[in-house]
VOTOR-23515 format. One line per 4 residues: their letters; for each residue x, y, z of N, C-alpha, C. Coordinates in nm, 4 decimals. Example, Ala and Ser with C-alpha at 12.3 -4.5 7.8 and 13.67 -1.06 7.14 Angstrom:
as> 1.3190/-0.5690/0.7800/1.2300/-0.4500/0.7800/1.3200/-0.3300/0.7800 ~ 1.2850/-0.2250/0.7080/1.3670/-0.1060/0.7140/1.2900/0.0030/0.7870 .
This chain:
mplv> 9.0999/15.2155/13.2932/8.9891/15.1669/13.2109/8.9433/15.0309/13.2629 ~ 8.8132/15.0139/13.2882/8.7662/14.8856/13.3392/8.7837/14.7760/13.2349 ~ 8.8132/14.6551/13.2859/8.8283/14.5420/13.1968/8.6924/14.4937/13.1507 ~ 8.6813/14.4673/13.0243/8.5561/14.4183/12.9673/8.5811/14.2803/12.9083 .
aprk> 8.5037/14.1853/12.9526/8.5209/14.0491/12.9008/8.4864/14.0461/12.7530 ~ 8.5626/13.9745/12.6735/8.5314/13.9671/12.5298/8.3949/13.9042/12.5079 ~ 8.3233/13.9591/12.4125/8.1893/13.9101/12.3823/8.1990/13.7826/12.2989 ~ 8.1290/13.6809/12.3432/8.1267/13.5548/12.2698/8.0185/13.5621/12.1630 .
vvsa> 8.0596/13.5549/12.0403/7.9660/13.5674/11.9300/7.9305/13.4279/11.8793 ~ 7.8089/13.3867/11.9019/7.7593/13.2587/11.8510/7.6234/13.2847/11.7911 ~ 7.6174/13.2919/11.6589/7.4920/13.3233/11.5935/7.4026/13.2010/11.5886 ~ 7.2735/13.2267/11.5680/7.1792/13.1164/11.5564/7.2147/13.0273/11.4397 .
avrr> 7.2664/13.0884/11.3309/7.3012/13.0100/11.2135/7.4137/12.9128/11.2426 ~ 7.5120/12.9584/11.3248/7.6229/12.8713/11.3597/7.5748/12.7563/11.4462 ~ 7.4892/12.7852/11.5413/7.4406/12.6793/11.6302/7.3582/12.5758/11.5536 ~ 7.2852/12.6206/11.4541/7.1982/12.5297/11.3797/7.2695/12.4821/11.2521 .
rviv> 7.3839/12.4206/11.2741/7.4675/12.3771/11.1634/7.5232/12.2384/11.1930 ~ 7.5237/12.1545/11.0906/7.5869/12.0229/11.0987/7.7195/12.0306/11.0251 ~ 7.8279/12.0018/11.0957/7.9596/12.0020/11.0349/7.9915/11.8600/10.9900 ~ 8.0115/11.8425/10.8614/8.0470/11.7130/10.8056/8.1990/11.7087/10.7935 .
vtav> 8.2609/11.6115/10.8591/8.4066/11.6034/10.8663/8.4565/11.4871/10.7820 ~ 8.5513/11.5174/10.6940/8.6077/11.4156/10.6047/8.7592/11.4226/10.6077 ~ 8.8215/11.3100/10.6405/8.9662/11.2959/10.6247/8.9929/11.2367/10.4866 ~ 9.0941/11.2879/10.4194/9.1217/11.2409/10.2835/9.2714/11.2357/10.2604 .
haps> 9.3143/11.1352/10.1837/9.4512/11.1318/10.1339/9.4435/11.1124/9.9829 ~ 9.5576/11.1225/9.9182/9.5588/11.1286/9.7715/9.4835/11.0137/9.7038 ~ 9.5018/10.8871/9.7454/9.4335/10.7797/9.6720/9.2812/10.7881/9.6742 ~ 9.2231/10.8441/9.7810/9.0772/10.8496/9.7909/9.0181/10.9814/9.7423 .
arfl> 9.1026/11.0765/9.7030/9.0535/11.2093/9.6652/8.9586/11.2053/9.5463 ~ 8.9782/11.1109/9.4561/8.8954/11.1061/9.3350/8.7486/11.0774/9.3645 ~ 8.7194/11.0285/9.4863/8.5816/10.9994/9.5220/8.5093/11.1201/9.5843 ~ 8.5818/11.2281/9.6102/8.5207/11.3440/9.6756/8.4003/11.4003/9.5996 .
pqah> 8.4026/11.4107/9.4673/8.2843/11.4634/9.3978/8.1586/11.3803/9.4230 ~ 8.1718/11.2490/9.4355/8.0541/11.1663/9.4635/8.0051/11.1878/9.6066 ~ 8.0991/11.2027/9.7005/8.0588/11.2335/9.8374/7.9863/11.3679/9.8424 ~ 8.0361/11.4646/9.7658/7.9739/11.5965/9.7610/7.8332/11.5886/9.7036 .
aslc> 7.8153/11.5109/9.5984/7.6824/11.4956/9.5396/7.5836/11.4374/9.6403 ~ 7.6323/11.3434/9.7223/7.5432/11.2857/9.8231/7.5077/11.3862/9.9316 ~ 7.5988/11.4789/9.9589/7.5683/11.5856/10.0545/7.4679/11.6840/9.9958 ~ 7.4852/11.7183/9.8719/7.3942/11.8133/9.8080/7.2519/11.7597/9.7998 .
aqel> 7.2360/11.6286/9.8048/7.1029/11.5678/9.7996/7.0340/11.5670/9.9359 ~ 7.1058/11.6094/10.0409/7.0467/11.6094/10.1753/6.9516/11.7279/10.1926 ~ 6.8433/11.7042/10.2636/6.7484/11.8096/10.2977/6.7384/11.8195/10.4495 ~ 6.7581/11.9392/10.5024/6.7524/11.9626/10.6459/6.6326/12.0499/10.6792 .
pdgw> 6.5881/12.0469/10.8035/6.4756/12.1328/10.8430/6.5081/12.2806/10.8231 ~ 6.4047/12.3619/10.8116/6.4241/12.5065/10.7955/6.5128/12.5604/10.9069 ~ 6.6079/12.6445/10.8688/6.6972/12.7057/10.9658/6.8241/12.6277/10.9907 ~ 6.8311/12.5066/10.9390/6.9512/12.4254/10.9548/7.0296/12.4218/10.8243 .
ewhw> 7.1619/12.4029/10.8363/7.2489/12.3937/10.7204/7.3632/12.2978/10.7502 ~ 7.4287/12.2518/10.6459/7.5492/12.1717/10.6651/7.6691/12.2477/10.6104 ~ 7.7847/12.2171/10.6651/7.9109/12.2706/10.6146/8.0101/12.1550/10.6137 ~ 8.0822/12.1408/10.5039/8.1721/12.0264/10.4858/8.3155/12.0705/10.5085 .
viqe> 8.3827/12.0090/10.6053/8.5236/12.0352/10.6316/8.6042/11.9149/10.5829 ~ 8.6831/11.9366/10.4784/8.7686/11.8331/10.4220/8.9110/11.8593/10.4707 ~ 8.9674/11.7620/10.5408/9.1025/11.7768/10.5947/9.1939/11.6741/10.5294 ~ 9.2903/11.7230/10.4525/9.3862/11.6302/10.3921/9.4844/11.5815/10.4969 .
dgrt> 9.5089/11.4517/10.4954/9.6090/11.3918/10.5838/9.7450/11.4049/10.5161 ~ 9.7979/11.5251/10.5191/9.9222/11.5560/10.4515/9.9113/11.6867/10.3752 ~ 10.0162/11.7204/10.3047/10.0198/11.8432/10.2247/10.0728/11.8076/10.0856 ~ 9.9827/11.7748/9.9969/10.0213/11.7404/9.8607/9.9444/11.8298/9.7651 .
dqvr> 9.9712/11.8135/9.6367/9.8951/11.8866/9.5350/9.7972/11.7931/9.4630 ~ 9.7690/11.6757/9.5247/9.6876/11.5752/9.4577/9.5418/11.5724/9.5019 ~ 9.5093/11.6428/9.6089/9.3729/11.6386/9.6622/9.2911/11.7590/9.6175 ~ 9.3504/11.8757/9.6246/9.2763/11.9997/9.5972/9.2003/11.9988/9.4641 .
pyvp> 9.2549/11.9411/9.3566/9.1788/11.9423/9.2299/9.0427/11.8736/9.2392 ~ 9.0234/11.7867/9.3368/8.8974/11.7147/9.3501/8.8021/11.7802/9.4501 ~ 8.8479/11.8855/9.5179/8.7632/11.9524/9.6171/8.6576/12.0359/9.5449 ~ 8.5300/12.0166/9.5739/8.4250/12.0899/9.5022/8.4342/12.2409/9.5245 .
dder> 8.3989/12.3149/9.4225/8.3918/12.4608/9.4314/8.2549/12.4967/9.4878 ~ 8.2478/12.5035/9.6195/8.1206/12.5216/9.6895/8.1502/12.6030/9.8151 ~ 8.0784/12.7117/9.8364/8.1041/12.7966/9.9524/8.0766/12.7249/10.0839 ~ 8.0085/12.6120/10.0782/7.9807/12.5333/10.1989/8.0923/12.4340/10.2291 .
vtfr> 8.2013/12.4414/10.1552/8.3122/12.3471/10.1711/8.4373/12.4215/10.2159 ~ 8.5009/12.3701/10.3211/8.6292/12.4220/10.3682/8.7343/12.3136/10.3496 ~ 8.8453/12.3482/10.2859/8.9530/12.2521/10.2631/9.0768/12.2962/10.3393 ~ 9.1343/12.2036/10.4153/9.2556/12.2300/10.4906/9.3535/12.1148/10.4727 .
qgrp> 9.4809/12.1433/10.4977/9.5856/12.0426/10.4918/9.6624/12.0439/10.6232 ~ 9.7328/11.9344/10.6520/9.8098/11.9281/10.7754/9.9121/11.8176/10.7715 ~ 9.9935/11.8149/10.8736/10.0960/11.7117/10.8828/10.0319/11.5736/10.8854 ~ 10.0814/11.4774/10.8075/10.0179/11.3451/10.8032/10.0271/11.2723/10.9361 .
ggpg> 9.9180/11.2079/10.9750/9.9152/11.1327/11.0994/9.8065/11.0282/11.1009 ~ 9.7399/11.0085/10.9860/9.6316/10.9120/10.9795/9.4960/10.9796/10.9854 ~ 9.3894/10.9051/10.9561/9.2558/10.9658/10.9482/9.2063/11.0232/11.0804 ~ 9.2427/10.9596/11.1928/9.1981/11.0129/11.3218/9.2564/11.1496/11.3503 .
vart> 9.3841/11.1655/11.3189/9.4493/11.2960/11.3380/9.3863/11.3999/11.2460 ~ 9.3639/11.3625/11.1202/9.3049/11.4575/11.0251/9.1655/11.5008/11.0709 ~ 9.0822/11.4064/11.1138/8.9477/11.4430/11.1602/8.9537/11.5329/11.2831 ~ 9.0445/11.5017/11.3754/9.0541/11.5834/11.4969/9.1016/11.7241/11.4634 .
lala> 9.1954/11.7378/11.3699/9.2363/11.8707/11.3262/9.1198/11.9465/11.2635 ~ 9.0338/11.8747/11.1934/8.9188/11.9393/11.1294/8.8237/11.9998/11.2313 ~ 8.8272/11.9519/11.3561/8.7384/12.0064/11.4589/8.7669/12.1539/11.4880 ~ 8.8852/12.2008/11.4492/8.9154/12.3434/11.4655/8.8201/12.4298/11.3843 .
hadg> 8.7584/12.3714/11.2818/8.6675/12.4454/11.1944/8.5235/12.3991/11.2122 ~ 8.4973/12.3240/11.3186/8.3628/12.2712/11.3430/8.2865/12.3656/11.4342 ~ 8.2139/12.4586/11.3742/8.1449/12.5615/11.4517/7.9945/12.5354/11.4590 ~ 7.9543/12.4135/11.4406/7.8127/12.3800/11.4494/7.7812/12.2992/11.5730 .
ayvk> 7.6541/12.2709/11.5925/7.6098/12.1960/11.7102/7.6410/12.0482/11.6987 ~ 7.6501/11.9976/11.5764/7.6684/11.8554/11.5536/7.7811/11.8312/11.4540 ~ 7.8422/11.7132/11.4663/7.9461/11.6704/11.3734/7.9037/11.5375/11.3118 ~ 7.9123/11.5290/11.1810/7.8811/11.4071/11.1070/8.0063/11.3581/11.0362 .
vlda> 8.0369/11.2306/11.0499/8.1504/11.1712/10.9808/8.1089/11.1300/10.8390 ~ 8.1935/11.1605/10.7420/8.1742/11.1103/10.6057/8.3121/11.0830/10.5477 ~ 8.3457/10.9556/10.5317/8.4745/10.9232/10.4714/8.4749/10.9643/10.3245 ~ 8.5923/10.9970/10.2740/8.6041/11.0520/10.1387/8.5502/10.9588/10.0319 .
ddrl> 8.5585/10.8285/10.0549/8.5171/10.7328/9.9525/8.3753/10.6799/9.9727 ~ 8.3022/10.7354/10.0695/8.1661/10.6889/10.0978/8.0620/10.7885/10.0484 ~ 7.9355/10.7467/10.0542/7.8256/10.8338/10.0114/7.7111/10.8238/10.1112 ~ 7.6542/10.9382/10.1458/7.5335/10.9405/10.2275/7.4130/10.9041/10.1413 .
tpga> 7.3131/10.8453/10.2031/7.1872/10.8215/10.1336/7.0941/10.9393/10.1588 ~ 6.9975/10.9632/10.0708/6.9039/11.0743/10.0925/6.8332/11.0627/10.2287 ~ 6.8297/11.1752/10.2987/6.7615/11.1798/10.4273/6.8467/11.1433/10.5465 ~ 6.9718/11.1004/10.5248/7.0549/11.0539/10.6359/7.0779/11.1631/10.7401 .
lard> 7.1161/11.2830/10.6977/7.1426/11.3907/10.7935/7.0165/11.4296/10.8692 ~ 6.9058/11.4386/10.7999/6.7805/11.4793/10.8645/6.7368/11.3774/10.9687 ~ 6.7543/11.2487/10.9399/6.7149/11.1461/11.0362/6.8012/11.1519/11.1615 ~ 6.9333/11.1659/11.1440/7.0222/11.1772/11.2597/6.9875/11.2997/11.3434 .
laal> 6.9692/11.4105/11.2752/6.9384/11.5356/11.3441/6.8076/11.5252/11.4218 ~ 6.7064/11.4673/11.3598/6.5768/11.4554/11.4257/6.5869/11.3722/11.5534 ~ 6.6643/11.2653/11.5496/6.6769/11.1783/11.6671/6.7388/11.2532/11.7843 ~ 6.8467/11.3281/11.7607/6.9149/11.3946/11.8705/6.8434/11.5218/11.9147 .
eadp> 6.7778/11.5893/11.8235/6.7014/11.7073/11.8618/6.5797/11.6684/11.9466 ~ 6.5249/11.5502/11.9230/6.4059/11.5068/11.9963/6.4383/11.4586/12.1370 ~ 6.5630/11.4190/12.1620/6.5991/11.3618/12.2919/6.7350/11.4138/12.3359 ~ 6.7389/11.5137/12.4247/6.8669/11.5677/12.4720/6.9520/11.4646/12.5456 .
glgw> 6.8918/11.3534/12.5852/6.9663/11.2496/12.6538/7.0502/11.1631/12.5619 ~ 7.0335/11.1784/12.4313/7.1144/11.1047/12.3346/7.2375/11.1860/12.2972 ~ 7.3538/11.1203/12.2946/7.4756/11.1908/12.2582/7.5196/11.1701/12.1153 ~ 7.4726/11.0622/12.0517/7.5226/11.0267/11.9196/7.4214/10.9387/11.8488 .
atsr> 7.4382/10.9269/11.7179/7.3496/10.8439/11.6369/7.4305/10.7716/11.5309 ~ 7.3794/10.6537/11.4907/7.4371/10.5765/11.3819/7.3223/10.5223/11.2965 ~ 7.3561/10.4600/11.1858/7.2515/10.4069/11.0981/7.3012/10.2828/11.0260 ~ 7.2087/10.2187/10.9580/7.2414/10.0986/10.8814/7.3317/10.1345/10.7633 .
vldl> 7.4147/10.0373/10.7238/7.5126/10.0572/10.6172/7.4967/9.9473/10.5127 ~ 7.5178/9.9850/10.3871/7.5326/9.8879/10.2792/7.6721/9.9031/10.2199 ~ 7.7382/9.7914/10.1933/7.8646/9.7962/10.1206/7.8363/9.8314/9.9744 ~ 7.9147/9.9246/9.9220/7.9074/9.9614/9.7811/8.0214/9.8915/9.7091 .
lpdg> 7.9878/9.7918/9.6278/8.0886/9.7072/9.5647/8.1410/9.7705/9.4355 ~ 8.2574/9.7258/9.3889/8.3188/9.7879/9.2697/8.2306/9.7874/9.1457 ~ 8.1397/9.6905/9.1345/8.0530/9.6860/9.0158/7.9287/9.7733/9.0299 ~ 7.9193/9.8477/9.1416/7.8054/9.9365/9.1629/7.6913/9.8740/9.2397 .
stag> 7.6968/9.7441/9.2619/7.5923/9.6786/9.3409/7.6171/9.7019/9.4898 ~ 7.5184/9.6712/9.5703/7.5307/9.6891/9.7151/7.5042/9.5571/9.7856 ~ 7.5556/9.5460/9.9066/7.5369/9.4247/9.9859/7.5217/9.4632/10.1323 ~ 7.4239/9.4058/10.1976/7.4048/9.4275/10.3396/7.4571/9.3098/10.4185 .
fpgd> 7.4401/9.3164/10.5485/7.4824/9.2059/10.6330/7.3897/9.2011/10.7534 ~ 7.3693/9.0812/10.8084/7.2737/9.0659/10.9189/7.3309/9.1144/11.0508 ~ 7.2435/9.1249/11.1487/7.2895/9.1539/11.2839/7.2706/9.2959/11.3306 ~ 7.2006/9.3796/11.2529/7.1765/9.5162/11.2992/7.0917/9.5147/11.4259 .
pahg> 7.1158/9.6080/11.5173/7.0304/9.6171/11.6360/6.8914/9.6685/11.5989 ~ 6.8015/9.6666/11.6940/6.6673/9.7184/11.6710/6.6718/9.8696/11.6525 ~ 6.5780/9.9202/11.5728/6.5659/10.0642/11.5537/6.5350/10.1294/11.6881 ~ 6.6120/10.2347/11.7225/6.5832/10.3058/11.8458/6.7069/10.3282/11.9302 .
pler> 6.6889/10.3546/12.0588/6.8015/10.3910/12.1451/6.8944/10.2738/12.1737 ~ 7.0214/10.3063/12.1903/7.1235/10.2115/12.2342/7.1684/10.2572/12.3724 ~ 7.1419/10.1767/12.4727/7.1702/10.2178/12.6091/7.3203/10.2287/12.6338 ~ 7.3546/10.3103/12.7284/7.4955/10.3319/12.7615/7.5631/10.1985/12.7944 .
gavl> 7.6774/10.1744/12.7330/7.7535/10.0524/12.7551/7.7170/9.9369/12.6646 ~ 7.6073/9.9488/12.5890/7.5610/9.8369/12.5066/7.6596/9.8032/12.3949 ~ 7.7204/9.9047/12.3348/7.8131/9.8807/12.2246/7.9359/9.8046/12.2733 ~ 7.9899/9.8448/12.3874/8.1075/9.7774/12.4426/8.0757/9.6322/12.4769 .
rfwk> 7.9611/9.6083/12.5367/7.9260/9.4704/12.5728/7.9138/9.3817/12.4496 ~ 7.8488/9.4321/12.3466/7.8346/9.3541/12.2226/7.9708/9.3306/12.1592 ~ 8.0497/9.4328/12.1511/8.1827/9.4269/12.0886/8.2699/9.3214/12.1553 ~ 8.2679/9.3189/12.2875/8.3509/9.2253/12.3621/8.3001/9.0821/12.3460 .
angf> 8.1698/9.0655/12.3405/8.1111/8.9314/12.3336/8.1124/8.8728/12.1933 ~ 8.1431/8.9532/12.0930/8.1341/8.9081/11.9541/8.2656/8.9254/11.8771 ~ 8.3741/8.8951/11.9448/8.5032/8.8950/11.8769/8.5458/9.0284/11.8226 ~ 8.5223/9.1358/11.8986/8.5598/9.2717/11.8599/8.4848/9.3183/11.7356 .
rlpv> 8.3616/9.2731/11.7209/8.2765/9.3195/11.6104/8.1727/9.4159/11.6660 ~ 8.1640/9.5325/11.6050/8.0712/9.6344/11.6528/7.9294/9.6057/11.6048 ~ 7.8291/9.6418/11.6843/7.6906/9.6234/11.6396/7.6441/9.7313/11.5430 ~ 7.7145/9.8456/11.5392/7.6821/9.9567/11.4497/7.8123/10.0066/11.3878 .
hpat> 7.8011/10.0810/11.2780/7.9197/10.1194/11.2002/7.9653/10.2606/11.2380 ~ 8.0915/10.2757/11.2832/8.1394/10.4093/11.3226/8.1506/10.5075/11.2067 ~ 8.1512/10.4580/11.0816/8.1566/10.5488/10.9665/8.0266/10.6253/10.9482 ~ 7.9211/10.5895/11.0237/7.7933/10.6607/11.0144/7.7723/10.7572/11.1308 .
lfvr> 7.8734/10.7799/11.2104/7.8567/10.8525/11.3361/7.8100/10.9971/11.3165 ~ 7.7116/11.0344/11.3965/7.6600/11.1712/11.4060/7.6613/11.2023/11.5544 ~ 7.7293/11.3099/11.5969/7.7553/11.3286/11.7394/7.7452/11.4754/11.7781 ~ 7.7045/11.4975/11.9017/7.7045/11.6350/11.9531/7.8490/11.6852/11.9609 .
rell> 7.8707/11.8033/11.9071/8.0069/11.8568/11.9001/8.0715/11.8671/12.0381 ~ 7.9989/11.9169/12.1363/8.0577/11.9345/12.2700/8.0984/11.8007/12.3305 ~ 8.0193/11.6975/12.3077/8.0535/11.5652/12.3584/8.1776/11.5118/12.2881 ~ 8.1857/11.5301/12.1576/8.3018/11.4862/12.0817/8.4283/11.5550/12.1315 .
lslg> 8.4205/11.6853/12.1534/8.5368/11.7587/12.2022/8.5763/11.7152/12.3424 ~ 8.4774/11.6868/12.4259/8.5078/11.6484/12.5647/8.5829/11.5157/12.5706 ~ 8.5673/11.4316/12.4684/8.6391/11.3044/12.4627/8.7708/11.3152/12.3859 ~ 8.8031/11.4347/12.3383/8.9307/11.4553/12.2713/8.9332/11.4174/12.1254 .
gwma> 8.8144/11.4000/12.0641/8.8108/11.3628/11.9235/8.8431/11.2162/11.9047 ~ 8.9114/11.1857/11.7974/8.9429/11.0476/11.7624/9.0711/11.0034/11.8313 ~ 9.0845/10.8743/11.8540/9.2012/10.8229/11.9236/9.3263/10.8311/11.8361 ~ 9.4405/10.8457/11.9014/9.5691/10.8555/11.8313/9.6207/10.7157/11.8007 .
lpas> 9.5560/10.6509/11.7045/9.5914/10.5150/11.6650/9.6105/10.5102/11.5136 ~ 9.6900/10.4153/11.4625/9.7073/10.4041/11.3178/9.5836/10.3497/11.2477 ~ 9.4932/10.2882/11.3228/9.3664/10.2366/11.2711/9.2763/10.2124/11.3925 ~ 9.1483/10.1864/11.3657/9.0492/10.1621/11.4723/9.0245/10.2846/11.5587 .
edtg> 9.0691/10.4023/11.5112/9.0465/10.5249/11.5880/8.8979/10.5568/11.5978 ~ 8.8203/10.5184/11.4954/8.6769/10.5439/11.5009/8.6052/10.4428/11.5906 ~ 8.6569/10.3190/11.5957/8.6044/10.2214/11.6903/8.6265/10.2698/11.8333 ~ 8.7469/10.3208/11.8592/8.7770/10.3729/11.9924/8.6856/10.4858/12.0331 .
llla> 8.6557/10.5757/11.9387/8.5656/10.6861/11.9694/8.4249/10.6352/11.9979 ~ 8.3772/10.5430/11.9156/8.2422/10.4910/11.9354/8.2288/10.4207/12.0697 ~ 8.3274/10.3413/12.1078/8.3221/10.2742/12.2380/8.3242/10.3753/12.3523 ~ 8.4036/10.4809/12.3376/8.4079/10.5844/12.4406/8.2744/10.6566/12.4511 .
lsav> 8.2142/10.6882/12.3370/8.0833/10.7527/12.3385/7.9802/10.6645/12.4073 ~ 7.9841/10.5359/12.3768/7.8882/10.4434/12.4379/7.9098/10.4311/12.5878 ~ 8.0337/10.4495/12.6330/8.0632/10.4380/12.7761/8.0028/10.5520/12.8573 ~ 7.9805/10.6662/12.7922/7.9351/10.7831/12.8677/7.7970/10.8323/12.8277 .
srgw> 7.7388/10.7766/12.7195/7.6151/10.8343/12.6693/7.5306/10.7300/12.5973 ~ 7.4013/10.7509/12.5991/7.3108/10.6726/12.5170/7.3226/10.7171/12.3714 ~ 7.2976/10.6228/12.2806/7.3015/10.6546/12.1385/7.1719/10.6142/12.0708 ~ 7.1724/10.6214/11.9381/7.0529/10.5922/11.8591/7.0943/10.5175/11.7335 .
ftre> 7.0137/10.4196/11.6950/7.0364/10.3486/11.5695/6.9142/10.3619/11.4803 ~ 6.9375/10.4020/11.3556/6.8312/10.4134/11.2566/6.8371/10.2946/11.1624 ~ 6.7244/10.2258/11.1474/6.7229/10.1050/11.0644/6.7308/10.1358/10.9157 ~ 6.6979/10.2595/10.8756/6.7094/10.2951/10.7346/6.8565/10.3117/10.6969 .
vgll> 6.8891/10.2742/10.5758/7.0282/10.2839/10.5301/7.0706/10.4305/10.5249 ~ 7.1805/10.4620/10.5927/7.2301/10.5992/10.5951/7.3597/10.6196/10.5202 ~ 7.4255/10.5093/10.4811/7.5578/10.5222/10.4199/7.5829/10.4083/10.3229 ~ 7.6465/10.4429/10.2110/7.7017/10.3440/10.1190/7.8527/10.3418/10.1407 .
yrkw> 7.8999/10.2299/10.1937/8.0400/10.2144/10.2346/8.1173/10.1491/10.1200 ~ 8.2002/10.2280/10.0546/8.2664/10.1814/9.9331/8.3748/10.0788/9.9648 ~ 8.3702/9.9682/9.8913/8.4745/9.8673/9.8981/8.5603/9.8794/9.7715 ~ 8.6885/9.9079/9.7902/8.7770/9.9234/9.6746/8.9191/9.8863/9.7148 .
qgqa> 9.0000/9.8621/9.6166/9.1318/9.8054/9.6406/9.2210/9.8939/9.7262 ~ 9.2054/10.0246/9.7160/9.2966/10.1137/9.7852/9.2550/10.1549/9.9246 ~ 9.1403/10.1099/9.9739/9.0943/10.1568/10.1046/9.1847/10.1054/10.2160 ~ 9.1992/10.1888/10.3193/9.2939/10.1593/10.4272/9.2601/10.0296/10.4990 .
tgqa> 9.1298/10.0036/10.5190/9.0906/9.8839/10.5930/9.1145/9.7556/10.5144 ~ 9.1487/9.7686/10.3871/9.1767/9.6513/10.3058/9.3241/9.6174/10.2980 ~ 9.4089/9.6958/10.3631/9.5522/9.6734/10.3562/9.5971/9.5712/10.4598 ~ 9.7082/9.5022/10.4310/9.7569/9.3966/10.5194/9.7875/9.4484/10.6597 .
ahvd> 9.8417/9.5698/10.6698/9.8774/9.6238/10.8008/9.7557/9.6372/10.8920 ~ 9.6392/9.6603/10.8316/9.5189/9.6811/10.9121/9.4782/9.5548/10.9872 ~ 9.5079/9.4381/10.9297/9.4656/9.3124/10.9916/9.5825/9.2364/11.0541 ~ 9.6984/9.3003/11.0663/9.8109/9.2362/11.1331/9.7694/9.1963/11.2744 .
paer> 9.7761/9.0679/11.3096/9.7217/9.0222/11.4383/9.7831/9.0898/11.5600 ~ 9.9151/9.1095/11.5589/9.9808/9.1681/11.6758/9.9366/9.3125/11.6973 ~ 9.9368/9.3910/11.5880/9.8957/9.5309/11.6044/9.7476/9.5413/11.6378 ~ 9.6659/9.4570/11.5755/9.5222/9.4610/11.6023/9.4938/9.4314/11.7493 .
avrm> 9.5657/9.3361/11.8064/9.5458/9.3041/11.9478/9.5774/9.4238/12.0368 ~ 9.6830/9.4961/12.0022/9.7198/9.6147/12.0792/9.6113/9.7220/12.0666 ~ 9.5631/9.7443/11.9433/9.4583/9.8446/11.9220/9.3328/9.8099/12.0007 ~ 9.2921/9.6841/11.9935/9.1708/9.6441/12.0640/9.1872/9.6591/12.2154 .
avve> 9.3065/9.6301/12.2662/9.3307/9.6417/12.4102/9.3183/9.7862/12.4571 ~ 9.3743/9.8794/12.3799/9.3742/10.0180/12.4263/9.2370/10.0827/12.4101 ~ 9.1624/10.0478/12.3042/9.0303/10.1083/12.2906/8.9360/10.0547/12.3985 ~ 8.9518/9.9273/12.4347/8.8693/9.8727/12.5431/8.9063/9.9348/12.6772 .
arar> 9.0365/9.9500/12.7013/9.0814/10.0078/12.8283/9.0281/10.1500/12.8455 ~ 9.0291/10.2263/12.7382/8.9786/10.3634/12.7467/8.8307/10.3655/12.7802 ~ 8.7525/10.2819/12.7115/8.6090/10.2792/12.7361/8.5782/10.2360/12.8785 ~ 8.6480/10.1345/12.9266/8.6218/10.0877/13.0623/8.6651/10.1904/13.1666 .
alar> 8.7744/10.2620/13.1388/8.8182/10.3671/13.2308/8.7143/10.4783/13.2398 ~ 8.6576/10.5170/13.1264/8.5533/10.6193/13.1267/8.4320/10.5733/13.2066 ~ 8.3960/10.4459/13.1909/8.2821/10.3936/13.2661/8.3102/10.3938/13.4163 ~ 8.4325/10.3606/13.4557/8.4665/10.3576/13.5988/8.4686/10.4972/13.6590 .
vgwr> 8.5181/10.5930/13.5842/8.5239/10.7306/13.6353/8.3843/10.7810/13.6691 ~ 8.2861/10.7394/13.5895/8.1481/10.7755/13.6204/8.0996/10.9021/13.5548 ~ 8.1772/10.9592/13.4635/8.1313/11.0784/13.3913/8.0225/11.0385/13.2939 ~ 7.9179/11.1181/13.2884/7.8046/11.0855/13.2026/7.7639/11.2055/13.1181 .
hpap> 7.7089/11.1764/13.0021/7.6463/11.2796/12.9190/7.5008/11.2395/12.8958 ~ 7.4101/11.3354/12.9187/7.4332/11.4684/12.9761/7.4524/11.4588/13.1262 ~ 7.5249/11.5560/13.1813/7.5473/11.5575/13.3251/7.4155/11.5836/13.3976 ~ 7.3881/11.5116/13.5057/7.2639/11.5340/13.5794/7.2644/11.6697/13.6476 .
vtgg> 7.1493/11.7232/13.6698/7.1355/11.8532/13.7358/7.1293/11.8323/13.8862 ~ 7.2184/11.8997/13.9578/7.2195/11.8930/14.1043/7.2178/12.0342/14.1595 ~ 7.1215/12.0630/14.2417/7.1135/12.1968/14.3010/7.0910/12.3050/14.1992 ~ 7.0244/12.2711/14.0887/6.9950/12.3717/13.9873/7.1052/12.3918/13.8864 .
rpas> 7.2187/12.3207/13.9051/7.3297/12.3354/13.8102/7.3758/12.1979/13.7649 ~ 7.4190/12.1835/13.6380/7.4704/12.0540/13.5930/7.5946/12.0140/13.6720 ~ 7.6011/11.8894/13.7137/7.7184/11.8397/13.7813/7.8287/11.8128/13.6794 ~ 7.9537/11.8446/13.7148/8.0624/11.8239/13.6213/8.0981/11.6770/13.6103 .
vagg> 8.0794/11.6036/13.7205/8.1052/11.4614/13.7201/7.9873/11.3932/13.7868 ~ 7.9353/11.2932/13.7201/7.8198/11.2229/13.7748/7.8588/11.0843/13.8172 ~ 7.8075/11.0409/13.9281/7.8319/10.9054/13.9740/7.7462/10.8092/13.8967 ~ 7.7824/10.6752/13.9102/7.7138/10.5708/13.8365/7.5663/10.5791/13.8465 .
């Protein structure tokens, strides 16, 4: 019997899907209904849909009660390893063209998904998008901060240069990241770090691809007592120095290797590795 290669089934509906990835642990689970409400308020172009993959960082009975009863939501659990590990595990269920990050305690603003999608659909040369952020304070008020880049494209390497020149401060917020799924997978997902894993991913993306910044607010970033970035371990100087060193080393190594997204076309076929 002749061998027949298995048929790859990729429907149009799957390709035209934004996968929203959320890592969650027990303390932040109570905010999931608000995150879900912000997703339900999103409007996408005809033929597009979103699907929410919630990945618990651990296996407890404290998260599932807060997971919305919605056919567009997938809930999974796994061995605890931090938010980067949980998000990367969630990629096993990311069957869409794009991946959007949404932390469990944050909320999207109306139109955020559509704006990100429009930017990347309009320019195949863009690998990722970010947007302006407002802090959501415990009393319900919001606060912004100065220093956002200009609305429009962020050239390759711009994020790393700004980050290095400004005391390891990013010009855009990684919690707003919207990225092409294939590019995210090619970089291995989020870094295996106890924190700053999203900073590491953003720097790596900037090293290999142009990005986009939207001046309209795309995310309400909740500030609350239990958030991971507010804990003492997150700002421990010795560990922070190590994290910053490794995320910078990775980004610079990617830049030296010369791999680019999208790969240039040579001889009618995309090159697997592109020179500077």
